[in-house]
Structures are given as structure tokens and as C-alpha cells.
C-alpha positions in Angstrom: -10.6 13.0 -16.9 -12.9 10.5 -16.6 -14.5 9.9 -12.9 -15.6 6.3 -13.6 -13.3 3.3 -12.9 -12.7 -0.5 -13.7 -10.7 -2.0 -11.7 -9.3 -5.4 -12.5 -9.9 -8.2 -9.5 -12.5 -9.4 -7.2 -10.2 -9.8 -4.1 -10.7 -8.2 -1.0 -8.4 -5.2 -1.6 -10.2 -4.7 -5.0 -13.3 -4.2 -2.9 -11.9 -2.8 -0.3 -10.8 -0.1 -3.2 -14.2 0.2 -4.9 -16.7 0.2 -1.9 -14.2 3.8 -1.3 -15.1 4.9 -5.2 -19.3 3.7 -5.1 -18.8 5.3 -1.0 -17.9 8.3 -2.9 -20.6 8.4 -6.0 -17.8 7.2 -8.2 -18.9 4.3 -11.0 -16.7 1.1 -10.6 -16.6 -1.6 -12.8 -14.9 -4.3 -11.5 -12.7 -7.7 -13.9 -12.8 -11.3 -12.1 -12.2 -14.6 -13.1 -13.6 -15.8 -10.5 -17.6 -16.3 -11.0 -18.9 -16.7 -7.7 -17.0 -13.3 -6.7 -18.1 -11.8 -10.0 -22.0 -13.3 -9.1 -21.6 -11.8 -4.7 -20.6 -7.8 -6.3 -23.2 -8.6 -8.7 -25.4 -8.7 -5.8 -23.8 -5.8 -4.1 -21.4 -8.4 -1.6 -18.5 -10.3 -1.8 -18.8 -13.0 0.8 -15.6 -14.5 0.3 -13.7 -11.8 2.1 -16.0 -10.5 4.0 -18.8 -12.6 4.3 -22.0 -10.8 4.0 -21.8 -6.6 4.7 -23.6 -5.3 1.6 -21.2 -2.8 -0.5 -22.3 0.7 0.0 -24.2 2.2 -3.0 -23.6 -1.4 -4.6 -26.3 0.1 -7.4 -22.8 1.1 -8.6 -21.4 -1.3 -8.8 -21.0 -4.2 -11.4 -18.2 -7.1 -12.3 -17.8 -8.7 -15.3 -15.8 -12.1 -16.8 -14.5 -9.7 -20.3 -11.7 -8.0 -19.7 -13.0 -6.3 -23.0 -15.6 -4.6 -21.0 -14.0 -3.0 -18.5 -11.3 -1.7 -20.8 -14.2 0.6 -22.1 -15.7 0.8 -19.2 -12.7 3.0 -18.4 -9.2 4.4 -18.7 -8.5 4.9 -14.7 -6.9 1.1 -14.9 -7.1 -0.4 -10.5 -4.6 -2.8 -10.9 -5.5 -5.1 -7.7 -4.2 -8.9 -8.4 -1.5 -10.4 -6.7 2.0 -9.6 -7.9 2.8 -13.6 -9.4 0.4 -12.2 -12.0 1.1 -8.9 -12.8 3.4 -10.0 -15.6 0.6 -12.2 -17.5 -1.7 -9.5 -16.6 -0.8 -6.3 -17.7 0.3 -8.2 -21.4 -3.3 -9.2 -21.8 -4.7 -6.2 -21.2 -1.7 -4.5 -23.6 -3.0 -7.0 -26.3 -6.5 -5.6 -25.6 -5.9 -2.1 -25.5 -4.4 -1.8 -29.1 -4.5 1.9 -29.9 -6.5 2.9 -25.8 -4.4 5.0 -23.5 -4.7 4.6 -20.4 -4.3 5.7 -16.4 -2.8 2.7 -14.1 -3.1 2.8 -10.4 -1.5 -0.3 -9.0 -2.3 -1.4 -5.6 0.2 -4.3 -6.0 3.9 -3.1 -4.1 7.7 -4.1 -4.2 9.8 -6.5 -6.5 8.6 -9.3 -8.9 9.3 -12.6 -7.4 11.0 -13.9 -11.1 12.8 -11.0 -12.3 13.8 -8.8 -8.7 12.3 -5.7 -10.6 10.0 -3.2 -9.2 6.7 -4.0 -9.7 6.1 -0.9 -11.2 9.2 -1.4 -14.1 7.1 -4.6 -15.3 3.9 -2.4 -15.2 6.1 0.3 -17.4 7.8 -2.1 -20.2 4.8 -4.0 -20.6 2.1 -1.2 -21.4 4.4 1.0 -23.1 2.8 3.1 -24.5 -0.4 2.6 -24.2 -0.1 4.1 -20.1 -1.0 8.1 -19.2 0.5 7.9 -16.1 1.1 5.4 -13.4 0.7 5.2 -9.6 1.0 3.3 -6.4 -1.1 3.1 -3.1 1.2 2.4 -0.7 1.3 2.6 3.3 -0.1 1.3 6.4 -3.3 -0.7 4.9 -5.4 -4.2 5.7 -8.3 -4.5 3.4 -10.3 -5.0 5.8 -10.2 -2.3 7.7 -10.0 0.1 4.6 -13.2 -2.1 4.0 -15.0 -1.3 7.6 -14.6 2.0 6.8 -12.2 2.6 9.8 -9.7 6.1 8.8 -6.8 4.8 7.0 -4.3 7.3 5.6 -2.0 6.1 2.5 0.4 7.3 0.1 0.1 8.1 -3.7 3.3 8.0 -5.3 3.6 9.7 -8.6 5.8 11.5 -10.4 2.9 13.6 -11.8 1.2 16.0 -9.3 -1.4 16.9 -11.1 -3.2 13.2 -11.5 -2.3 13.2 -8.2 -4.1 16.1 -6.7 -6.9 14.3 -9.3 -6.9 10.9 -7.3 -7.1 12.5 -4.4 -10.1 14.4 -5.7 -11.6 11.2 -5.9 -10.8 9.1 -2.7 -10.5 11.4 -0.1 -13.3 11.1 2.5 -13.8 10.7 6.3 -12.4 7.3 6.9 -9.7 7.2 3.1 -6.8 9.4 2.4 -4.1 9.4 0.3 -1.2 12.6 0.4 1.4 12.3 -2.2 4.7 10.9 -2.6 6.8 12.1 -5.8 9.4 9.3 -4.6 8.4 5.9 -6.3 11.7 4.7 -5.6 11.7 4.9 -2.1 8.3 4.0 -1.3 8.8 0.4 -3.0 12.1 -0.2 -1.7 9.8 0.0 1.6 6.8 -1.9 0.8 9.2 -4.9 -0.4 12.1 -4.9 3.1 9.7 -4.1 5.7 7.9 -7.6 5.0 11.6 -8.9 5.5 11.7 -6.6 8.7 8.5 -8.0 10.0 9.8 -11.8 9.9 13.1 -10.9 11.3 11.0 -8.9 14.3 8.2 -11.9 14.8 11.0 -13.8 15.7 13.2 -11.1 17.8 9.3 -10.1 19.7 8.6 -14.3 20.1 11.9 -14.0 21.5 12.2 -11.3 23.2 9.2 -10.8 24.5 9.1 -6.7 24.9 8.0 -2.8 24.4 11.4 -2.1 24.6 12.6 -4.7 22.2 9.8 -4.4 19.7 10.5 -0.7 19.9 14.3 -0.8 18.9 13.9 -3.4 16.4 11.7 -1.2 14.5 14.1 1.7 14.8 16.8 -0.5 14.2 15.4 -1.4 10.9 13.4 1.2 9.4 17.2 2.8 9.5 19.1 -0.6 7.6 15.9 0.0 4.9 16.8 3.4 4.5 20.4 2.5 4.3 18.8 -0.2 1.4 17.6 2.8 0.0 21.1 4.8 -0.9 22.7 2.4 -2.1 19.9 1.5 -4.9 18.8 5.5 -5.6 22.1 7.0 -5.0 19.9 9.9 -3.1 20.8 10.3 1.1 18.1 11.6 1.4 15.8 10.4 4.5 12.3 11.7 3.9 10.7 8.6 2.3 11.4 7.1 5.6 8.9 9.4 7.8 6.4 9.1 4.7 3.5 6.7 5.2 4.6 4.7 3.1 8.0 4.0 5.6 7.6 4.1 9.4 3.6 3.9 8.8 3.7 0.6 7.0 7.0 -0.9 8.3 5.3 0.0 12.1 2.0 -1.9 10.3 3.6 -5.2 9.5 6.1 -4.8 12.5 3.3 -5.8 15.2 0.8 -7.1 14.5 -0.5 -10.8 14.1 -2.3 -9.9 11.6 0.8 -9.6 9.1 2.0 -13.7 7.6 5.1 -12.4 8.1 5.1 -11.1 11.1 3.1 -14.4 12.1 5.5 -16.0 10.3 8.5 -14.7 12.2 7.0 -16.1 15.0 6.6 -19.3 13.6 10.5 -19.9 12.7 10.8 -18.7 16.4 9.0 -22.0 17.8 9.4 -24.2 15.0 12.0 -23.7 12.7 12.3 -22.7 8.8 11.5 -25.4 7.7 8.6 -26.8 9.1 7.6 -23.3 9.0 7.1 -23.4 5.1 5.7 -26.8 5.3 3.1 -25.4 7.1 1.8 -22.3 5.5 -0.8 -22.8 2.2 -0.3 -18.5 1.9 2.3 -16.9 -0.3 4.7 -15.2 2.8 6.1 -12.5 0.1 8.9 -11.2 3.1 10.5 -14.6 2.3 10.4 -14.4 -1.3 11.9 -11.1 -1.0 14.2 -11.9 1.5 15.4 -14.1 -1.7 15.8 -10.6 -3.5 17.3 -8.7 -0.7 20.4 -11.6 -0.3 21.7 -10.8 -4.4 20.8 -7.0 -3.3 23.7 -7.2 0.1 25.1 -9.7 -2.2 26.2 -6.5 -4.9 26.2 -3.8 -2.1 28.5 -3.0 -0.1 26.2 -2.1 3.2 26.2 -2.5 6.8 22.6 -3.9 7.8 23.7 -6.3 10.7 19.4 -7.0 11.2 18.4 -7.4 7.4 21.5 -9.8 6.5 20.8 -11.9 9.6 17.4 -12.6 9.1 18.7 -13.4 5.2 21.0 -15.9 7.1 18.4 -17.4 9.2 15.7 -17.8 6.3 18.6 -19.7 4.2 22.0 -19.6 4.9 20.4 -22.3 8.1 21.3 -19.5 11.5 19.4 -20.3 14.7 17.0 -18.1 14.6 17.9 -17.2 18.8 21.0 -16.0 17.6 19.6 -13.1 15.0 20.6 -10.5 17.7 24.0 -12.0 17.9 25.9 -8.5 16.0 24.6 -6.8 18.7 27.0 -9.0 21.0 25.5 -9.8 23.6 
């Protein structure tokens, strides 16, 4: 199997993943549309996201604006683009590939906001028989900490254990570890709904600033996400909740002001939903995912009062300070 990797994207996650690979002496070529980012990467840095910090072994890395060039470089393709761009990007890749076959590693997680489908389903539909394997990186990870070489452990979700083992061999080092999980659906549900939960926990943390409360809400949230998984998958196994992509990702996203969703929830507690949306310049994944969750809860009979109240605060004019009224205080 080809040990070179191509990365679609030149953003923070794309660069962090590239840095892991070249640190492991793997050749990497990146594709992007931002001329400044491409120029920076070819000089061994990405100033927009990581300042003047130099990439490791930058002689192994190059960037280009030619999609054809990056697809010819390797058949291992890392998709590191925003979820909103995934549909168009994968269609463009399919058109360029012709008869070539590729392995795909996706780092975008959760649902497609337009269709409500899993992002993995969008990739599979668009790439079709051009794709040999699909794997998704999911778990507790901030790009900046991966770039700074702080110990990070995440799941690689794929049906193919052999390909998972190959990726573990390529990516694993003293600060970045992959663990295989075959439950792609469960991992993706947690990846998506943890962002909704983080908004709610942010609201609660502002109004009830105690560690006891915070821990309880994370526990309730994990339990409720598992219930949603059960009704969507017809699988009553709870094991996915204990994975890095389960409780690990939930804890990180619901416990740090680095999390846009958690911070957005705290802002809602202070100034309300409408004003928070007006002030927010970046995409809040949990807000968009909550729209999809609203439809899921309407079509499935599942008792998840915390998640339902988060949806009601966001879309049904429920007061943020009433988010815990299901506890019958």
C-alpha cells in the first residue's frame, strides 16, 4: 500500500494531520485554494493558524492548488475540509479520478446540514466505486494541541480492520495514537450530538457554576446520546459510549471554553439565543446539528429530556434558565 499521503485542505486540521505524518517521515502533498496558505506551507509553516512555528521535517511536505496533482501523488486521501464543503469537494474528486481508486480518511464529523445524512454517507454516495476504504478520525482533539505535539488519542472508525491497522502504523507516534472502532454509526452520532450537548452544558455551567452539576450533566448527556443511538441503529449495545469518540469527545467538548459550542451556550445564558447568533461570526456546529436532532426526536419515541430542552431553548423560545425544569426542582 502506498505510504505517501495526499491531504485535501490547508486549514488547521489539515496542517496538524500533515505535521504528524511528516514527523513520522511520511511524504505529504496538500491541496488548497488559499494562495497565502499554500505559499506558507511551501515555506514550512502555516501562519494563519500556527503563527511562525515551523513544521517538522517540512522538506517532506508540499502544497498545491492543483487537485489533479494531489490526487496523482497518492491513493491515500485525507479529507480535511469543512463539512459544508464536503459534498462539492468529493464530487470534484470523483470527476478527476476517472478510473483511479482511492482510500479516504475523513476528519469532518457528524451530519450534513442540508440533507441530515451522515457525512460518511455523502462521501460514499459521491465517490462510489472509486473508493476502496473509508475511515473517519473521531475523538477528543483540538488541532492546536495535535500541532503542539500534546498527547492525543482518538478513534479511527472503519469497517476494515486491516486498513485501520495500516493507518495506526502510519500515524502512531509518541504523541498521536489511533484506536480502531468498527461502530462507524455510533461514533458519528456521538461526534454530532456532543456539540448539541455542549451548548446545553454551557448554559447550565453559567447558571449553575459547580463541578458537581457539570459532571452530572455530562453523565446525563452521554446516557441520552446513547438512547438516540439505540433508536437510530436498533443496537442496544452501550460500548460506543465508552470509546474515545464517545465519553472522551463529550468530556472535551463540554468542558472547555476552547469549544465554540460550550462558549456559545454560556453566551446564550447571558444574552439569549437571538443576540448570541447575531454576535457569532463562526459556524456553531451544535446549533445546526440541533435542527437535525429536532427532526430525529420528532420521528422517534425516545425520552431524552436534557437534549429536548436544549432544542427547545434554541428553537422553541424556552428560557435558558428553565433548561433543567425536567428535574422538577
